[in-house]
N, C-alpha and C positions, 0 to 999 in steps of 0.2 A: 429650065422651068421659068415660065413667065406668069404663071398663075399664083395668086396669093395662097398661102397655106396657114390655116388657123393653128396657132400653137397653144392657145388658151381662149376661153370665151371672151370675145372682144379684142383679141390681140392676134395679128396675122404677120407672118414672115412675108416680106415683099422684096426679097433680095434677088441677086442674079449670079449666075456662074460665068466665070471668065476662062474659057478654054483656048483663047487665042494668044494671050500675053506669054512670051517665052521666059522673061526674066522679071521677077518682082523687084521693084525699085531699080530696074535696069541692071540688076546684079545677081539675084538669087534665082536659080533655075526653078521652073514650075512644070515638071514633067506630068503632074496630075492636076494642073490648073489651080484655081483658087476661087472661092466665093466671096462676094461682097454682100453682107447681110444688112438688111434694114427691116424695121418693124413698125406696123401701124397699130395704134392703140385707140380704141373707140369708146368714149364715154359721152357725156353730154357735150363735151368738146373732144376734138380729135388731135392726137399728137403722132408725129412721125419721128421715129428714132433713127437718126443717121440717114445719109444719102449714099450714093455709090460713085464709082469711078466714072468719069465723063464718057469714056468709050462704051459704057454699058447703060446709058440713060434710057434708050428706047424700051428695053425689056422692063426696066425698073418702073418707068412711068406707066406702062401698061398694067403692071401688077398693082401699083398704087390705085389706079382708077378702078380696077375690079374690086379691090378691097374696100374702097370708100362706100358708105351707104348712099343710096340715091339722093341727090340733091344736097349732099354734105360737102364741106370743104375741109382743108387742113388748117387747124388753128395754131398749132405749134410744130416747128421743126426743131427737134432736140439734137444738138451736135455734141456727141460724146468725144469726138476726135475730129479735128479739122483737117487732117492730112487728106490730100486730094482724092485718094481712093475711097474716102468716106464722105466727101463733100462736093464731089464734082457736079452734082445735080442741083446745087443751091440756087444758081441763077435761073435755071429752067423752072424749078419749083416756085420760086418767088414770082415769076411771071405768070405761071398758071394759077397760083393761089395768092393774089396780091394782099389779102388780109392776114396772111400767115406771119406769125412772129417767130423769130429765131431765138431759141433758148440756148444759152451757153454761159461760160464764165468770162471774166475779164480778159484772160489770156486768149480764149477762143476768139473773141471779137477783135483783138489786136491782130491776130494772124489772119482772120477772115478778111479784114480790110486790106491786108497785104496781098492776099491771094486774089480777092474778087472785087475789092473797092467798095464793099457793102457796109453801110453804117446806119441803116434805118431798120425799123420794125424789130428791135432787139428786146429780148427779155432776159435780163442778167440774173444769174443764180449764183449763190454762194454755197459753201459746204454745209450740208444739212438742210438746205431749203426744200420746201415742198411745193408741188404744183397740183392743184385740185382740178381734175378734168370733169368733175361731176359724176359720181358713181365709182370713181377710182382715183387714188392719189399716187403721185410719183414723188420720190425723194432723190436728191442729187448728192453724190459723194465724190469730192474732188480727189483724184489720185494722180498727182503730178509725176511726170517722167515715167509713165507706163504707156508709151515710151517717148511722148512729147510733153512739154511743160503744161499744156492745157488739158490733158486727158482727164476724163471723169467717167463715172458710172451712174446709170439711172436705175432706180429700183421701183418696180411696180408693187406697192404695198398690198394691193388687192389680190393679185395672183401669185405673189412671191417670186416674180421674175427679175433676175439681175441682168440688165442690159449692160454688158461689161466692157464695151469698146474692144480694143485690140487684146486686152487681157483674156486669157483662156481660149485664144483663137488657134487656128491651124491652117497650114497650107492644104490644098486639095479641094476639088469641086464637090458639090453635093450631087451624087450620081443616083438620083431618084429618092434616096432616103435623106430626110432632113434631121430626124431625131436619132438620139443614140440607141434607142431600142429598135430602130429600123436598119441599123448598120452593125458592122463588127468594129467596136471602138478601138480594138488593138490594131486594126489596119490603119487607123488615123494616128496612132500614137507616135509613130516615127516621123510623120509629117508635122505633128504638133510640136515635137521636140526640135525638129529642124527650124520651124517657125520661131519657137522660143529662143533657141540658141543664136540664130542668125539675126533676128529682128529685135527681140525684147531683152535678151540675156545681159547686155551691157549694163542694164539698169536693174539688176536683180535685187539690189537692196531696196529700191522703191517698189518693186513687185511684192516683195515680202511684206513691206509696210502696208501696201494696199490690201493684201489678203487679210492681215490682222484688222484692218479698218472695217471691212465688210463682214467679218466673221459673226458679229452679233445679229446680223439680219437673218430672217427666216427665208433662206434661199431654197426655193422649190424647183427652180429652173434657171439654167445659165444660157443666155442668148448673146453670144459675142458677135463681132463684126466679120469674122472669118470662121468657116467650118461648121460642124453640126450644132444643133440646139440640144442641150443636155437636160432632159426631163426625167428619165428613169434614174440616172445617177449623177445629179449635179455636182457631187463631190469629186467625180473622176477628174475633170480638168483642173479643179482647184487644188486637189492633192498633188497632182503632178507639177503644176506650176510652183507650188509651195516647195516641193522637194528640189526642183531644179534651181529655184531662187536661193536655196541654202547650199548649193554646190555639192549635194550629197551624191557620190558616185556609186555605181554598181561595180562588182568585182569583174574586171576584164581589162583589156588593153587595146589601144589603137596604135598601129605601126604605120606611119606615113613616111614614104621615101621618094627620093628623086634620083634616078639613075639614067645616064645616057648610053653607056656601053656595057652595062651588066655588072660592073664591079660592086657598086653600092647595093644592087639588088641581091647579089650573093650574100652580102653581110646581112641584109634584111631577112633573107630566108633563114639564116642561122639564128638570128635573134628570135624569129617567130618559133623556130623549133625549141629554143630554150624556154620561151613562154609556155609552150605546150608541156614540155618536160617538167616545168615548175608547177604544173597543175591547173593552168588557166584553160578554160574551154571557150570563153568569149574573146576571140582575137580578131580584130578588124584590121585588115591589111589594105592599105590604099597607095596606089601609084599616083602622085600628085599630077602627073601628066595626063592621066585618064579620068580621074575622079575630081569633080568640082569641089573647091574648098568648102562649099556649103554643107555637103554631106560629111566631110571629114570633121568639121566643127561640131556637127550634130553628134557624131559618135564620141568625140572627145568630151563633150558635155555629159555623155552617159557614163563613160567608164573612167576608172580611177587611174589607169596607167597610160602614159603617152610616150611613145618612142619615135623620135624623129631622126632620119638619116638622109644625108644629101651629098651629092658630088659637088665639087667646087666648080664654079662657073664665073669666069672673068673676075677672079680674086674674091669671090663671095659666094653666097648661096645660089643654087639653081633658081631662076626667077619664079617658078611656080611654088617652090618651097618658101622663098622669101615672101611671096604673097600670103601664104598660109600663116607663117609666124607673125607677120604684121597684123593680120586679122585677129589672131589669137591675142596679141598684145592689146588690141583695141577692145576685145570682149571682156577683159578683166576677170576671167574665170579663175577660181581659187581651188585649193585642196586637191591637187593632182601630183602624181609622181612622174618624173621625167627622166628618160634615157636618151642619150645622144651618141651618134656615130656618123662617120663620113669618110670621103675619099678625096684625094687630090692627085694631080699629075705633076706639072711643072711648077705649080705654086699652090699653097694652101689658102684657106679663107672660109670655107663652109663651116667647119666645126667651130672656128672662132666666133662666127656670127651666131651659131646655135648656143654657144655659151653665153653670149650677150643676151640672147633671148631668155635663157634660164634665169639670169639675174633680174631681168625686167619683170617676169611673171612670178618670181619667188616660189616656184614649185620645188618640192623636194627632189634633189638630183640623185639618181641611182647610179652607182658605179658598175663597171668602168665606163668612162667616156673614151670612145675609140676613134682614132684617126689613122687611116691607112694610105700609104703612097701607092697609087696605081691600082693594085689588086691585092686582096687579102690572101695570105697563106693559111695553111691548116691551123697553125697556132693562133692566128688572129681570128679565124672563124670560131675556134673554141672559145675565145674571149667574147665573141658576139653571143654565143650560146649562153655563156655565163651571165651576160647582161640580161638576157631574157629570163633566166632563172631568178636572178636577183629582183627583177621587176615583178615577176609573178609572186615572189615572197612578200614584196612590199604592198601589193594590192589585194591579196587574198584576205578574206575575213578571218 
């Protein structure tokens, strides 16, 4: 979509879809792509909210030009978030519209100078400041560490639109439908949670604080920098981000395992059976060698039970399981129940590292913790089933 789309009288979406990038931040898979959203606001003066990733400039500039009234220019470029996937077009825009002022906060300008060497035509804003475009007013709300130190939100007081930056965003391109009433929101929820848990979740305390900050606003539409524009139910993304920021789990369990020759897999199957016998229906089972950690983290953020099992590899965890637990340590997720099991051959190490992980994240440990030499026998598989039952009991409402 390279044509602007009006989201409210005088306000147009001028974003772009990215169907080419394989890994967001060179790390997180994008099987359904991603959108970079920007918005043009027309009053007596004109403001553009955010720019896009440098690789997507052509379509973006084309949409901006179509949305601009004939003979008009951009007076302000508002930068809610300076990360390059939202600011890559700054230099091009400045050359096309030399009278344009860049609106942002002190931290925005510090990082902008670092990225682009730009120090002129700046319009500094502080928390609560307003900008009168003539016919409509914008207010600025600083929301640091959602998920960079300079992040802020811009509120259109006339239309009740919250331009929320990365907050309330989602992975996934906009496939024809821009608004929540043009799509099935539940189709996006999984990608919204994966975006939250992978990108924003580490700063959940600040997300929760930001939500409380903008609650008093009359929010009639949420327009983030990624994903759909929420006009029918603007509370949909806000309520989900609120729940996820408070680490509230759903009843269910994630079972992630690493197995080279099938021994750890046999134990995992027994644990899964125990989970089912214990009454759980939502059981997400992931082989870390086949499923990217991005999707496993998403599911762990959703469900209250986490069971990790690994074979020993060179005196420690299987490398892809090590990658998963290190990422989980970084995400600082709370309020989960944890089960552990593993195997070893000529030397142990996997379960020891998993126990260290348990101490780091401070999740409630569910017994028994199981470690098997080479391959589990029937009695040990029965213990695996008991671990599953115990986990089910721990996470059921």
